[in-house]
N, C-alpha and C positions, 0 to 999 in steps of 0.2 A: 688539089689534094684529094685522095680517096677518103671515104668516111673512116676507114680503119686508121689512116694516118692521123686524122683528127683525134680519134680515140687514144692513139699512142701519145699524142701531145698532152692530152688530159692525164694519162698515166704518169707522164714525166713531169707533171705539175707546171708545164709551160702554158697551158691553156686553162684559164681560170674564170671565175664569175665575179664581176665587180659588186661591191656592196649595194649598189642601186638596183640590182636585179631582184625581181620578186622570187618567191619560192617556186619549187617545182610543183605544178598543179595538175599535170595530165594524168588521167586515169588509165587503167589497163586497156580499155577498149580503144582509146586513141593510139596507144602504143602499138597494139596489135594491127590497127589499120595502117599505121605508119610503116610497119615492116611488110605488110601486104603490098603497099605502094612500091616500096623499094624492090621487092621480089619481082614485081611486074615491070620494073624499069621506068616507073613514073618519076618525074622530077619532084622533089619535095622542097624546093625553094633555095634561098640563099642564107648563109650564115655570115653575119657581119662581125668582124673582129677589129680590135685596136691594139697594135703593137706599141708598147710603151715601156719606158724605164722609170716612170714617175712613181713616187712612194704613195700609191693609191691603195686603199683598203680593198681586200678581195677575200673570197672563200673558194675552197676546192669543191669539185663535184662530189656528190654522195654516191658511194658504191652500194650501200644498203639503205634504200629509201624507206623511210617510215614517216608518216605525217606528224606534224606538231613537234618535230625535233628541232631544238635551237641550234643555229649554225655558229661555228667558231670562225671568226674573222681574223685575217692576217694583215700585217702592214708590210709593204715592200720597202722596208727601211734601207736595205742594201742596194736598192735601185737595180735589181736584176731585170733582164728582159722578160716581159710577160705579154701574153695575148689575152685581152679581156673580151668576153662575149657581149656584144651590144645587142644583137638580134639573132634568134635561133636557139635560145637557151633550152626551151622545152623539147625541141627535137634532139639536140645533143644530149641532154640529160636522159631522155628516153632511151637513146641508143646506148649510152654509157652504162645505164642500169642493166639493160638487157645483155650486154656483152661482158660486163665486168662484175655484176653484183646481183642484187635481189630487189624486188618490189614487194615490200611488206612480207619478206620471208620466202617469196616464190621467185623462181627463175623462169626465163622465157624459153619455151619449147616450140619446135616446128613439127607438125605432122608431115613426115617426109613422103607420105602417100597422097597428100592433098594436091591441089593444082588442076583438078579436072575442069574442063571448060564449062562455063555457065552462060545461060541466055542473058541474064541480068548482069551487066558489067559493073553495076554499083555494089554488088555483093562481094564479100571477101572471097578471093579465089584460093588463097593459101591460109591454112589453119595454124595460126600462132596462138598459144595459150600460156598463161602463167600457172605453174604447178610447183608443188614440192616434189622432191625425189620419190617419196613414198607414194604420192598420188600417181605419178607417171609409171612407177613400177607396177601398180595394180592395173592401170589402163593397158600397158603394153603386154602384161601377162595374158590378157584375154584376146589379144590381136590375132593369134593363130586360129583360135576357134571361130572368130568372126570372119576371118579370111576364108576358111573352109566352107562356112555357111553361105558366104557371099558368092563363092564360085559355083555352088550348087543352086544359086538363084532362089534361095529361100525367100518367101514373100516378106516384104517390108524390112528386109535386112539392110542395115546401113553399110556403106563401104567400110572396109577395115581402116584402122588408123594406127600409126606408130610414131611416137614422139621422141625426138632427139633434142637435147639442149642446144640452143643456138651457139654458145661458145665452143661446143665440141665440133662445130662445122667450120667456123670462121678461122682463117689462117692455116688450114690444113692443106698439105700438098695434094694434087689431083689423085695420086696413087693411094693416099690415105683415105680419101673420100670414096674411091672405088672399093677399097677393102671394107669400108663401113657398109656400102651398098650390098656387097656380097654377103656380109654377115647377116644383115637384116633379111635379105632375100632368101637365104637358106633357112633362117629361123621361121619365116612365115610361108615358105614354099610359094613365092610370088611368081606370077606369069611374066612374060617378057614385057608386056605393056606397063605393068606396075613397076618393074625394075627400071625401065627406061624413064618413066616419069620421076621416080625417086632419084635416079642419077641426075636428071635435069634439075630437080629441086636443090640438091646438094651443091651442084656447080653454080647454079644461078644465084643462090644466096651468097655464096662465097665471092662470086664476081661482083655482085651489087655492092658489097661492103668493102672489098679490097681492090677491085680493078676498074670500077666505073666512076670516073670523076665527074660525070655529067648529072648524076642523080642529086647530089647536094653540092651546090656551088659555094665557094668560099671567097669572100672579099675582105682584105685586110688593110685597114687604114695605117699609113706610115710604115708599110712593110719594108724592112731591111734598110731603113734610113739610119745613119749614124745617130747615136744617142743624143748628141748635142746639135743636130741639124735644125736650123731655124725654120725649116719647112714643116716640122712636126706640129701636129695639132695640140692645142692646149687642152687641159682638163675641162675648161668651160666650153670649148668647141665640141668636145666629145659628149658632154652632158646634153648640149642642145641637139646634137645628132641623135642621141638616144631618145630624147623626148619626142622629137619630130617623127622618128621611125615608129615608135611604139604607141603614139597617140594619134598621129595624123597620116601615117603611111607615106610621107613625102621625104 
């Protein structure tokens, strides 16, 4: 599955977190680096899920993350099919918060003019930041002046930046992304190199999350087995799998 398909399963409350999972603990710097990796086409590991009909306690993913919020747990008393996350919760929670919600009141934005090549590959190539709409409005309002100064090669002038919220990019048709590119290019009077880089950024991010199934692999235990199939793992099996993967890596 693509990353976006996983996010849709979270939206539909099919993909949930078992009560044994710890809280979401990644800070914004790790989330930014995660999105930089995905934009660059780097693999970010495997998500391990368990498909089950058992009445196991679980909770839904948070759309508006705030620390120290108590979780509400549910019981699958009707024994509906659920997919429980055994490994990969931090990555999935990071992506879900970025695409569907807020991290302490701020959304994730991409500087669509970033992506310039750097000599140090360990540095972040794509500029993702968490901002409020007001903060982004003030930053983008100065972008045209910065662009004009940069083109005149004013000393010590930073390259121009223009931030677009990530959910406004994902799931859009190619013609919608091109329209967005033209709108920003006209507003900032961009040259062809900047326009091409921005177009590549918009298409690359959309492809990484919706079209590339190689970036985040998914493995599902007991996938598509009948609910009463004797080959299904017991809750004790899965608890032992969870312990081994999260403490010993085996």
